[in-house]
C-alpha positions, 0 to 999 in steps of 0.5 A: 512481588509487590504490585508496582513491580508486577505492574512494571513487569507487565508493561515490559511484557507488553512492550516485548510482545510488540517487539516480537511482532515488529520483528515478524512484520519486518520480514516483509521488508526485503532490503536489509538496510531498510529493514534495519531502519524499521527495527531501529524505529520500532525500538525507539518507539518501544523505548519511548513507551517505557519511558513515558510509563516510568516517568508517570505520563502513561498508566499501565492501561495506556501502554496496553492500549497503545501496544495492542493498537500498534500490534494490530496496525502492524498485522493489518499493514503486513496483510494489506501491504502486498496488494496496496503496494503493488497497486500503488506502484502499478498506478505510477507505472501506468501514468508514466507509461501512458505519458511516454506513449503520448510523447513518443508517438507525438500524440498519435497513440494518446487514445491509449496513453490518455486512458492509461494515465487516467487509470494510473492516477485513479489507482495511485489515489485509491491505493495511496489513500490507505498509505496516508489515511488508512482508508482501505476501500477508497473509490476514485473519481474514475471508478465512480464514473464507471459505476455511474455509466453502468447505472445508465445501462441498468446495471449495478455498481458491481457492473461498473467495477467489472468494466473498470477492472477489465479496462485496467487489465487491458491497459496494464497488458498493453503496458507490459508489452510496450517499450514505454519509459518507466518512472524514475522514482516512487514517492514516499509519504513522510507524513504517514505517522500511524503506518510505520511499516508502510513507510519502510515498505514503500522505501523497500519497493523503491530500492527493489524497483531500481535494483531489478530490471524485471521488477516493473514486469513482475509488479504489473503481472501481480497487479494483473492477477489482483485485478483478475481476482477482483473481477471474479469477486465482483462477478460473485456479488451479482 
């Protein structure tokens, strides 16, 4: 086999490995139609890589680098999608629930509704930032406020994180058992080009949310479990 043929075989092998990882990652998407769209997207991406190599725009090493980077992104997105996706959607539910609570009580229960909105907005920002920019450890303004408050009492930042998580858990618990309105939609981030899987996972969450009457309860329940684990983690730091 000549060097050119061997190199071409290597490039096809690299792209085949990416295709296999894409199929594995696609299992995170429950809806078959959305999963099919993701698979088509990845097939187009793989085809474009091959064409760029064949037309001389990219070398064998360029293709290898892109394939390895994309595989790692898919693995990372699959791993983090659960906690970040649930946290993001739970945040939207908190905002909608808090707003509905204030509206339905004609402002009488805004003492609970306003903190729900604040925590929800902060959770949307912290979890949503990973969808858009890939920042896994984003800290929102409200969490920073808790941390600064903890310092005033002579505690560490972890103390503020624990206080934030406990408050978040309490507000989410109230949302679980109150009959407030639920959000009619969940926004998608069309501009998130590096995170292909997240785009389709977001659409999958939307479809699942609309299709299942108990999805909101399940999401908030899982979000509460994640919060409890976070509190445990912060406690161990101290």
